[in-house]
C-alpha positions in Angstrom: 17.2 -4.3 12.9 15.6 -2.4 10.0 13.6 -3.1 6.9 13.4 -0.7 4.0 10.1 -0.6 2.2 9.5 1.7 -0.9 5.9 2.8 -0.9 5.8 4.8 -4.1 4.4 1.9 -6.1 1.8 1.2 -3.4 0.7 4.8 -3.4 0.4 4.9 -7.2 -1.7 1.7 -7.2 -3.8 3.1 -4.4 -4.4 6.4 -6.1 -5.4 4.7 -9.3 -7.8 2.5 -7.4 -9.4 5.5 -5.7 -10.0 7.1 -9.1 -11.5 4.0 -10.6 -13.4 3.2 -7.4 -12.1 -0.4 -7.8 -8.8 -2.0 -7.1 -7.1 -4.2 -9.8 -7.4 -8.0 -9.3 -5.1 -9.1 -6.6 -4.8 -5.6 -5.0 -6.0 -4.3 -1.6 -7.9 -1.3 -0.5 -8.3 0.1 3.1 -11.6 1.5 4.4 -10.3 3.0 7.6 -11.9 5.8 9.7 -10.3 9.2 9.1 -12.7 11.4 11.0 -10.9 11.2 14.3 -7.6 13.1 14.6 -5.2 12.5 17.6 -1.8 13.9 16.6 -0.1 16.3 14.2 3.4 17.0 12.7 4.8 18.9 9.8 7.6 17.9 7.4 8.8 20.0 4.5 5.7 22.2 4.6 3.3 19.2 4.6 0.9 18.5 7.5 0.7 14.9 8.7 -2.3 13.9 10.8 -2.6 10.7 12.8 -5.8 8.9 13.5 -6.3 6.0 16.0 -6.0 3.7 13.0 -3.8 5.3 10.3 -2.3 8.5 8.8 -3.0 11.1 6.2 -1.2 14.2 4.9 -2.4 17.6 3.6 -0.4 19.7 1.1 -1.5 23.2 2.2 -0.7 24.7 -1.2 -3.4 22.8 -3.1 -5.2 21.1 -0.2 -4.5 17.7 -1.7 -4.8 14.7 0.7 -2.8 11.5 0.7 -3.7 8.5 2.8 -1.2 6.0 4.3 -1.9 2.6 5.7 -0.8 -1.0 5.6 -2.0 -1.0 2.0 0.5 1.7 1.1 3.4 0.3 3.1 2.9 1.2 6.8 3.9 -1.6 9.2 0.8 -1.5 11.4 -2.7 -0.3 12.0 -3.2 1.7 15.2 -1.1 4.8 15.9 -0.2 6.2 19.3 1.8 9.3 18.4 3.8 10.9 15.6 6.6 13.5 15.5 8.8 15.2 12.9 12.5 16.0 12.6 11.9 18.9 10.3 15.6 19.6 9.7 16.2 15.9 8.7 12.9 15.7 6.8 11.9 12.6 8.8 8.6 11.6 10.4 8.5 9.0 13.2 5.2 7.0 13.5 4.8 5.1 16.8 2.2 2.4 16.9 0.0 1.2 19.7 2.0 -2.1 19.9 5.3 -0.1 20.1 6.4 -0.8 16.5 8.0 2.2 14.8 8.2 3.5 11.2 10.3 6.4 9.9 9.2 8.2 6.8 12.1 9.6 4.8 11.4 10.9 1.3 9.9 8.0 -0.6 10.8 5.3 1.9 9.3 3.8 5.0 11.9 2.3 7.4 10.6 0.0 10.0 12.2 -0.3 13.5 10.5 -3.3 15.2 12.9 -3.7 18.1 10.7 -2.4 20.9 7.7 -4.4 19.7 9.8 -7.6 19.5 11.5 -7.1 22.8 10.2 -9.7 25.3 10.6 -7.7 28.4 7.5 -7.1 30.5 6.1 -3.7 31.3 4.3 -0.8 29.5 6.1 -0.1 26.2 3.5 2.3 25.0 4.9 5.5 23.3 3.2 8.4 25.0 5.2 11.3 23.6 8.0 11.9 21.1 10.7 14.6 21.3 12.8 15.1 18.2 16.3 16.6 18.8 19.3 16.5 16.5 19.4 13.2 14.8 17.5 11.4 17.5 13.9 10.9 18.6 13.4 10.6 22.4 10.4 8.3 23.2 8.5 8.7 26.4 7.2 5.3 27.3 5.7 3.4 30.2 9.2 2.0 30.9 11.3 5.1 30.6 13.0 7.0 27.8 14.0 5.1 24.6 16.3 6.9 22.2 16.0 6.2 18.4 18.9 7.0 16.1 17.2 8.6 13.2 20.3 8.3 10.9 21.0 4.6 11.6 17.3 3.7 12.0 17.9 1.8 15.2 17.4 1.9 19.0 20.4 3.8 20.4 19.7 3.7 24.2 17.2 3.0 26.9 17.0 5.2 30.0 15.3 3.5 33.0 15.2 6.6 35.3 12.7 5.5 38.0 13.7 5.5 41.6 16.4 2.8 42.1 16.8 2.4 38.3 13.4 0.9 38.0 11.0 1.5 35.1 8.8 4.5 35.4 6.1 6.0 33.1 7.5 9.1 31.3 4.9 11.5 30.0 7.2 13.8 28.1 10.9 14.7 27.5 12.5 18.0 26.4 15.9 19.8 26.6 17.2 23.3 27.0 20.6 22.4 25.6 22.3 21.9 28.9 19.9 19.4 30.5 17.4 16.8 29.6 14.1 17.0 31.5 11.7 14.1 31.9 8.1 14.5 33.2 7.6 11.1 35.0 5.0 9.6 37.3 7.5 10.3 40.1 7.7 13.9 39.2 10.1 16.0 37.1 13.7 14.8 36.7 16.7 16.3 35.0 20.2 15.2 33.9 23.0 17.0 32.2 23.0 16.6 28.4 26.8 15.7 28.5 26.5 13.1 31.3 28.6 10.1 30.5 25.8 7.6 30.8 22.2 8.8 30.8 21.0 5.3 31.1 22.3 5.3 34.7 19.6 6.7 37.0 22.2 8.2 39.3 22.7 11.0 36.8 19.0 12.0 37.0 18.1 14.4 39.7 14.5 14.7 41.1 13.1 18.2 41.2 11.1 19.1 44.3 7.5 20.2 44.0 6.9 18.7 40.6 4.7 15.7 41.6 1.8 15.4 39.0 3.9 16.9 36.2 2.1 15.9 32.9 4.2 17.7 30.3 7.5 19.6 29.9 8.3 22.3 27.3 11.5 24.3 26.6 10.6 27.8 25.4 13.5 30.0 24.5 15.7 28.1 26.9 13.2 28.4 29.7 11.5 25.3 31.1 7.7 25.2 31.4 5.9 22.5 33.3 2.3 21.5 32.9 0.8 20.5 36.3 -2.7 20.5 37.7 -4.0 21.9 34.5 -1.8 25.0 34.7 1.5 25.9 33.2 4.4 26.9 35.5 7.8 28.4 34.5 11.0 27.7 36.2 12.7 30.6 37.9 15.9 29.3 39.5 14.7 26.7 42.0 11.2 28.1 42.1 8.2 27.6 39.8 5.8 30.5 39.1 2.5 30.5 37.3 2.9 31.0 33.5 -0.7 30.4 32.5 -3.8 29.0 34.2 -7.5 29.6 33.7 -9.3 26.8 35.5 -10.0 24.8 32.4 -8.8 21.2 32.2 -5.9 20.8 29.8 -5.8 18.1 27.1 -2.5 18.9 25.5 0.2 21.6 25.5 2.6 21.8 22.5 5.4 24.2 21.4 5.1 25.3 17.8 6.4 28.4 16.0 7.9 29.6 19.3 4.4 29.7 20.9 2.5 27.3 23.1 -0.7 25.9 21.7 -2.9 24.8 24.6 -5.9 22.5 24.1 -8.6 22.6 26.8 -11.8 20.8 27.4 -14.4 21.1 30.2 -16.4 18.1 31.5 -19.5 19.4 29.7 -17.7 19.1 26.4 -17.0 22.8 25.7 -13.5 23.0 24.2 -11.1 25.5 22.9 -7.5 26.0 21.7 -5.4 28.9 23.0 -2.2 30.4 21.5 0.1 31.7 24.2 3.0 34.0 23.6 6.4 33.8 25.3 5.1 35.9 28.2 2.0 33.6 28.8 -0.5 36.0 27.3 -3.3 34.7 25.1 -2.9 35.9 21.5 -5.7 33.9 20.0 -8.6 31.7 21.0 -10.2 29.1 18.7 -13.5 27.7 20.0 -15.5 26.9 16.8 -17.6 23.9 17.8 -17.6 22.5 14.3 -13.8 22.1 14.5 -13.0 22.1 18.2 -15.0 19.6 20.1 -12.2 17.5 21.7 -8.9 19.0 20.6 -6.0 16.5 21.0 -3.2 18.7 19.6 -2.5 21.9 17.7 0.4 23.4 15.8 1.4 26.4 13.7 2.5 26.2 10.1 3.3 29.5 8.4 1.6 31.2 11.4 -1.7 29.4 10.6 -3.1 27.1 13.4 -3.9 23.5 12.6 -6.0 21.5 15.1 -6.3 17.7 15.4 -9.6 17.0 17.0 -10.9 13.6 18.2 -14.4 14.1 16.8 -14.0 16.8 14.2 -10.8 15.6 12.4 -8.2 17.9 11.1 -8.9 21.7 10.7 -6.9 24.6 9.4 -7.8 28.0 10.8 -7.6 31.3 8.9 -9.0 34.6 10.2 -11.2 34.6 13.3 -13.0 31.3 13.6 -13.1 30.5 9.9 -11.6 27.1 9.2 -11.2 24.4 6.6 -11.8 20.8 7.6 -9.7 18.0 6.1 -11.3 14.6 6.8 -10.9 12.0 4.0 -14.1 10.4 3.1 -14.4 7.2 5.2 -16.6 5.1 7.4 -17.4 6.6 10.8 -15.6 3.7 12.6 -14.8 0.0 12.4 -17.5 -2.6 11.7 -18.2 -4.8 14.7 -21.4 -6.1 13.4 -22.6 -7.7 10.1 -21.4 -6.6 6.7 -23.0 -7.3 3.3 -22.9 -6.3 -0.3 -26.0 -5.9 -2.5 -26.0 -4.6 -6.1 -22.4 -3.4 -5.7 -23.3 -1.4 -2.6 -21.5 -2.3 0.7 -23.2 -2.0 4.0 -21.5 -2.3 7.4 -22.9 -2.3 10.9 -20.7 -0.6 13.6 -22.3 -2.2 16.7 -21.1 -5.2 18.7 -22.0 -7.5 21.6 -19.6 -9.1 24.0 -19.2 -12.8 24.6 -22.1 -12.9 27.0 -24.3 -11.1 24.3 -24.6 -7.8 26.2 -24.8 -4.6 24.3 -21.9 -2.1 24.2 -23.6 1.3 23.7 -22.0 1.8 20.3 -23.7 4.7 18.5 -21.6 4.7 15.2 -24.5 3.3 13.3 -24.3 2.0 9.7 -21.8 2.7 6.9 -22.8 2.6 3.2 -20.1 2.5 0.5 -21.3 3.4 -3.1 -19.1 4.2 -6.1 -16.1 5.1 -3.9 -18.1 7.3 -1.4 -19.0 6.6 2.2 -22.2 7.7 3.8 -22.5 7.3 7.6 -26.0 6.8 9.0 -26.1 7.3 12.8 -27.4 9.4 15.6 -24.7 12.0 15.2 -26.0 12.8 11.7 -29.7 12.0 12.2 -31.2 12.8 15.7 -34.2 10.6 15.1 -31.8 7.6 15.5 -30.8 8.7 19.0 -32.2 5.6 20.8 -30.8 3.1 18.4 -27.4 1.7 19.4 -25.3 -1.4 18.6 -26.5 -2.2 15.1 -25.3 -5.8 14.5 -27.6 -7.1 11.7 -28.5 -6.1 8.2 -30.7 -7.1 5.2 -31.5 -5.4 1.9 -34.9 -5.5 0.3 -34.2 -6.3 -3.4 -37.6 -4.9 -4.4 -36.6 -1.3 -3.7 -32.9 -1.6 -2.6 -33.8 -0.2 0.9 -31.9 -1.4 3.9 -33.0 -2.8 7.2 -30.8 -2.8 10.3 -31.2 -4.5 13.6 -30.2 -2.7 16.8 -29.3 -4.9 19.8 -31.5 -3.0 22.2 -33.1 -0.3 20.1 -35.3 -2.3 17.8 -35.6 -2.5 14.0 -34.7 0.4 11.6 -35.9 0.7 8.0 -33.7 3.1 6.0 -35.6 4.5 3.0 -34.4 6.7 0.2 -33.3 10.2 1.2 -32.6 8.7 3.7 -35.9 8.4 5.6 -36.4 6.3 8.7 -39.0 3.9 10.2 -38.4 2.5 13.7 -40.1 -0.6 14.9 -40.2 -1.4 18.6 -43.3 -1.7 20.8 -46.2 -3.5 19.1 -44.0 -5.1 16.5 -41.1 -6.6 18.6 -41.1 -8.2 22.0 -39.0 -6.7 24.8 -36.2 -8.6 26.4 -37.1 -10.7 29.4 -35.4 -9.1 32.4 -34.7 -5.9 30.4 -38.1 -4.5 29.4 -36.9 -1.3 27.7 -34.7 -3.3 25.3 -35.8 -4.6 21.9 -33.0 -6.7 20.6 -32.7 -7.5 16.9 -29.8 -10.0 16.3 -30.6 -11.4 12.9 -32.4 -10.4 9.7 -33.1 -12.2 6.4 -35.5 -11.9 3.5 -37.0 -15.1 2.1 -38.0 -15.9 -1.5 -41.4 -14.3 -0.9 -39.9 -11.0 0.3 -40.9 -11.6 3.9 -38.4 -10.2 6.4 -37.5 -12.6 9.2 -36.3 -11.2 12.5 -34.4 -12.8 15.4 -35.8 -11.0 18.4 -33.1 -12.0 20.9 -34.4 -12.6 24.5 -38.1 -12.0 23.8 -40.8 -14.4 24.9 -41.6 -15.0 21.2 -38.1 -14.7 19.7 -38.8 -15.2 16.0 -40.8 -12.6 14.1 -41.6 -11.9 10.5 -42.7 -8.8 8.7 -44.6 -10.1 5.7 -44.2 -8.6 2.3 -47.7 -6.9 2.8 -46.5 -5.2 6.0 -48.3 -7.5 8.5 -46.4 -9.0 11.4 -46.5 -12.6 12.7 -44.6 -13.9 15.8 -43.6 -17.4 16.8 -42.9 -19.2 20.1 -40.3 -21.9 20.2 -41.3 -25.5 20.9 -38.2 -26.1 23.0 -36.2 -24.3 25.7 -33.3 -22.0 24.7 -30.8 -20.5 27.1 -31.7 -16.8 27.2 -33.9 -17.3 24.2 -30.8 -16.5 22.2 -31.3 -16.3 18.4 -29.1 -14.4 16.0 -28.1 -14.9 12.3 -30.9 -16.2 10.0 -30.3 -17.9 6.6 -33.0 -18.9 4.1 -32.1 -22.0 2.1 -33.3 -23.2 -1.3 -36.3 -24.9 0.3 -37.3 -21.6 1.9 -36.4 -23.2 5.3 -35.0 -20.8 7.9 -31.8 -21.7 9.6 -31.3 -19.7 12.8 -28.1 -19.5 14.8 -28.7 -19.8 18.5 -25.6 -18.4 20.3 -24.5 -19.1 23.8 -24.0 -22.8 23.1 -27.6 -23.6 22.1 -26.8 -24.9 18.6 -28.7 -24.3 15.3 -32.4 -24.2 14.6 -34.2 -25.1 11.4 -37.8 -23.8 10.9 -40.4 -24.4 8.1 -43.6 -22.4 8.4 -45.4 -24.7 6.0 -48.0 -23.5 3.5 -49.0 -20.2 5.1 -47.1 -18.2 7.7 -50.2 -17.5 9.8 -51.1 -21.1 10.0 -48.9 -22.5 12.8 -50.5 -25.9 12.7 -48.1 -27.2 10.0 -45.0 -25.5 11.4 -41.9 -27.7 11.7 -39.0 -27.1 14.0 -35.7 -29.0 14.3 -32.9 -28.4 16.8 -29.5 -29.3 15.3 -26.5 -29.9 17.5 -23.6 -32.3 18.1 -23.5 -36.0 17.9 -24.6 -38.6 15.3 -28.3 -38.4 14.5 -28.6 -35.0 16.1 -26.9 -33.0 13.4 -23.2 -34.0 13.9 -22.0 -30.3 14.2 -18.5 -29.8 15.4 -19.8 -27.8 18.4 -23.0 -26.3 19.8 -21.2 -23.0 19.9 -22.3 -21.8 16.5 -20.8 -18.5 15.2 -22.0 -18.3 11.6 -23.7 -20.0 8.7 -23.6 -19.6 4.9 -25.3 -21.3 1.9 -23.1 -22.3 -1.1 -24.1 -22.7 -4.8 -25.0 -26.3 -4.3 -27.5 -25.3 -1.6 -25.3 -26.8 1.2 -25.3 -25.1 4.6 -21.8 -24.4 5.9 -21.8 -24.0 9.7 -18.9 -22.2 11.4 -18.4 -23.0 15.1 -15.9 -22.5 17.8 -14.3 -25.8 16.8 -14.3 -25.8 13.0 -16.7 -26.3 10.2 -19.6 -28.7 9.5 -21.4 -28.9 6.1 -25.1 -29.9 5.9 -25.3 -31.4 2.4 -29.0 -32.5 2.6 -30.9 -29.6 4.0 -34.0 -30.7 2.2 -34.0 -33.7 4.6 -33.8 -31.6 7.7 -37.2 -32.7 9.0 -37.0 -36.3 7.8 -37.1 -39.1 10.4 -33.4 -39.9 9.6 -32.4 -36.2 9.8 -29.4 -34.8 8.1 -26.0 -35.0 9.8 -23.3 -32.5 8.9 -20.1 -33.8 7.3 -16.7 -32.4 8.4 -14.5 -31.5 5.4 -11.1 -33.2 5.6 -8.0 -31.4 4.3 -4.5 -32.9 3.7 -1.8 -31.9 6.2 1.4 -33.3 4.9 1.4 -37.1 5.2 -1.7 -36.8 7.4 -5.2 -35.4 7.1 -7.3 -33.3 9.5 -10.8 -31.8 9.8 -11.2 -28.3 8.3 -10.4 -25.6 10.9 -10.6 -28.1 13.8 -9.7 -26.1 16.9 -10.3 -22.7 15.2 -13.1 -20.2 15.8 -14.8 -19.8 12.5 -16.5 -16.4 12.8 -17.7 -15.8 9.2 -18.0 -17.7 5.9 -18.7 -16.0 2.6 -19.1 -17.7 -0.8 -17.6 -16.2 -4.0 -18.6 -16.6 -7.6 -16.6 -19.8 -8.1 -18.3 -21.4 -5.0 -15.1 -21.0 -3.0 -15.4 -20.2 0.7 -13.7 -17.3 2.4 -13.3 -18.1 6.1 -12.7 -15.6 8.9 -10.7 -16.7 12.0 -8.6 -15.2 14.8 -5.6 -16.1 12.7 -6.4 -14.4 9.5 -8.5 -15.2 6.4 -8.5 -18.5 4.5 -9.7 -19.2 1.0 -11.0 -22.8 0.6 -12.0 -24.6 -2.6 -15.6 -25.4 -3.3 -15.7 -28.7 -1.6 -13.6 -27.7 1.4 -10.8 -30.2 0.7 -8.1 -27.7 0.0 -6.9 -24.4 1.4 -6.1 -22.3 -1.6 -4.7 -19.2 0.1 -4.3 -17.6 3.5 -4.0 -13.9 4.3 -2.6 -12.5 7.5 -0.6 -9.5 8.8 2.7 -11.1 7.9 2.0 -11.9 4.2 -0.5 -9.2 3.2 -1.9 -5.8 4.0 -4.7 -7.4 6.1 -5.3 -4.9 8.9 -5.5 -7.4 11.6 -5.4 -11.2 12.0 -8.5 -10.9 14.2 -11.1 -11.1 11.4 -14.8 -10.8 12.4 -16.9 -10.8 9.2 -16.5 -11.3 5.4 -18.7 -10.2 2.5 -18.2 -10.8 -1.2 -19.2 -8.4 -4.0 -20.3 -11.0 -6.6 -20.2 -8.5 -9.5 -16.6 -7.4 -9.0 -15.1 -10.2 -7.0 -14.0 -7.7 -4.3 -13.9 -9.4 -0.8 -14.5 -7.2 2.3 -13.0 -8.1 5.6 -14.2 -6.5 8.9 -11.3 -6.8 11.3 -10.6 -5.8 14.9 -8.7 -2.8 13.4 -11.0 -1.7 10.6 -12.4 -2.7 7.2 -10.2 -3.6 4.2 -10.9 -5.4 0.9 -9.1 -7.6 -1.6 -10.0 -7.8 -5.3 -10.5 -11.6 -5.8 -10.3 -13.6 -8.9 -13.9 -14.9 -9.0 -17.1 -13.1 -9.9 -20.7 -14.3 -10.4 -21.1 -16.0 -13.8 -23.7 -14.8 -16.3 -26.0 -16.9 -18.4 -24.2 -16.2 -21.7 -20.8 -14.9 -22.6 -21.6 -11.3 -23.5 -20.4 -7.8 -22.6 -17.0 -9.3 -21.9 -14.7 -6.7 -20.3 -10.9 -6.8 -19.9 -9.2 -4.7 -17.3 -6.7 -3.1 -17.7 -7.1 -2.6 -21.5 -4.8 -1.5 -23.0 -2.2 -3.1 -20.7 0.3 -0.3 -19.9 4.0 -0.7 -20.2 5.7 -2.5 -17.3 2.3 -3.8 -15.9 3.1 -6.8 -13.6 -0.4 -7.3 -12.1 -3.3 -9.5 -13.0 -5.4 -9.0 -16.0 -9.1 -9.7 -15.4 -11.6 -10.9 -18.1 -15.1 -10.3 -16.8 -18.7 -11.1 -17.9 -18.2 -14.8 -18.6 -20.3 -17.9 -17.9 -19.2 -19.9 -14.9 -16.3 -22.2 -15.9 -16.2 -20.8 -19.5 -13.1 -21.8 -21.5 -11.0 -18.7 -22.3 -8.3 -18.7 -25.0 -5.9 -15.8 -25.7 -4.6 -16.0 -29.3 -2.6 -13.8 -31.7 -4.6 -12.3 -34.5 -3.7 -15.3 -36.8 -5.2 -17.7 -34.2 -1.9 -18.9 -32.7 -2.6 -19.9 -29.1 -0.9 -17.8 -26.4 -2.7 -18.9 -23.2 -5.7 -20.9 -22.1 -7.6 -20.9 -18.8 -11.1 -21.3 -17.3 -13.3 -18.7 -15.6 -13.7 -18.7 -11.9 -17.4 -17.9 -11.7 -17.8 -15.1 -14.2 -14.2 -14.0 -14.4 -11.0 -15.3 -15.8 -7.5 -14.0 -14.8 -4.2 -13.9 -16.7 -0.7 -12.8 -15.7 0.1 -11.6 -19.3 2.5 -14.5 -20.0 2.3 -17.2 -22.6 2.2 -20.9 -21.8 6.1 -20.9 -21.6 5.9 -18.3 -18.8 7.3 -15.5 -21.1 5.9 -11.9 -21.1 4.1 -11.4 -24.4 5.2 -8.6 -26.8 3.2 -5.5 -27.6 0.3 -5.8 -30.0 -3.3 -6.9 -30.3 -4.6 -10.2 -29.1 -8.0 -12.0 -29.3 -10.0 -13.3 -26.4 -12.0 -16.4 -27.5 -14.6 -17.7 -25.2 -16.8 -20.8 -25.2 -19.2 -22.3 -22.7 -18.9 -25.9 -21.5 -19.5 -27.9 -24.7 -20.5 -24.7 -26.6 -19.3 -23.0 -29.7 -16.2 -20.8 -29.5 -16.6 -17.1 -30.3 -14.5 -14.0 -30.3 -15.4 -12.0 -27.2 -13.0 -9.0 -27.3 -9.4 -7.9 -27.9 -6.6 -7.1 -25.6 -3.9 -4.5 -26.5 -0.4 -4.6 -25.0 1.8 -1.5 -25.1 5.6 -2.0 -25.1 7.9 -0.3 -22.7 
């Protein structure tokens, strides 16, 4: 089965978005890591580089870079290997889930057969060998042959002993025979054998156990074994090259072998070997060669894909040019937030038992289309800070605070400069005295920074606006003293998630923080009169524009609509929103893990689950939209966190496979309708996207009229933005010319806000 996807339009939209630093309404952007390179190939003089997540290309003539992802038409996120049929001008991309794409000119052709096949076993593609009009895939099952002209699976060779599956590391051919480096040793079969899927035609070659790779050089077969290369001489194998260094990869390119090596201490190099096994060049520049995964030659110039240093092109000596598209260091496993149009993402994570994962990728900051990575690789003073999972921004000076789950609290000043708070400020973890775990951060209305000090004897801390610190003991027992996300409500109450099944805490410090005598605490959980939450396993909380507290749990959503009554004798039980389901009704997200909730400018709720993203109306009675891998460029259905940029309406999703964003239709409303902006304006010929009208009062009435006042279209703002598809109320595309945008507040006077110009085809 095959599906043809043209990606020219996707790329055009993506390039325009990159130039404007903002995608059009209804469009997507990817924010994938491009700093790690794992594979290389060339097609028509262009270099293609695979990362663990996606793909980019370099045009050597002008050094231009082009990015490819699900946003631009790829079928998946997560690549295992790539290879090129240079004669046929085709590039095969194999994904980690065994899906396949073939690039041919301006098309991407998907071949999902291996992914969809229900047979058990390891279907991972470890190596690709192009030959003629076919690609030979080395997999955990055997060899799978792809017909590159018909875009389909042509054959499967199960060549293990007795016809069983066997992992194949590589395949090659000398014209007369096919050779397969398997976990059972090297095997060969005549190229003209009547049925290569029959294991009886495959002959095991003695003395080849442990064969990792196989290369055909000028008709001679070279085997990689025990970190050395051996050449076949009749029935014997003689040393072709070996130097005692561990091999990472050996690859034939430009009639030479490029050998990537790396010692256990991290020292790495790439060698170029001639047809006689002699070393003609060594590349060991640490800035470009730290963990080389593959190298090739293009016009006699070496290109190196390095796991840590990205893609590099070598000229004379050790001089090189690095090609790493600007991107975050990694995926975001922790909190994400947007403040004043600046995105912040935390790379760290914890497991289900709330143990740290030793993630050193730090914090990512995205400003005006540029990523800045703040971590110990860039700044040695951060060396002891791992697993950043919480974030907060001080609106007084726009500096960021980040919580490390084990390393303490980090203040990122301008420059950047750093302050680290551990001993004397935070409590260490009971049972792990060298660990200072910060799992939640939030500023209150008085600019005090509240801190969840997970596992400490006094797990709630506050750094006051004047720099003084106060700590609090809990009046009730909590399993592992587990505290995480903090939310400050309109009453200045602090709502604190207590993970590991403890429930939700509400805290009021009273008139003065230092005076603990008037502190009030409330434990909120399941059951009537106790909070009526759907579950005690709380995963997230959010505050909407009515001041309601939305609580996401492992079993749906509860909404606390009377947070001001949290400490009243009667308490405040959560309500469970009910949504229609055909002729029936059900509780909102009942049975779903609700990992994150974000509120947009129209008070709608964006909800992250294991099954994609849902957009829910303000009251929670209606699911407006759902995004998943099947119906959108969402990178993964496994969505962890969501954050909304209220100024632009862009919604960011931190998924299992990376960060992406969608330009939503709602923005934060202003106090008056002024500085109204229309995008795009003028509307270009053939434009079929969404026109955004920004800078409006929430729920403002917007009319589009001809210059003589004749009504064309009418709508209302979602938050501070109205959207229009460029059609009149009859659903017809409007003709070229100038049109007025008339805006009025609820019950207010109508006024002309701006003009829109349409350009005919």
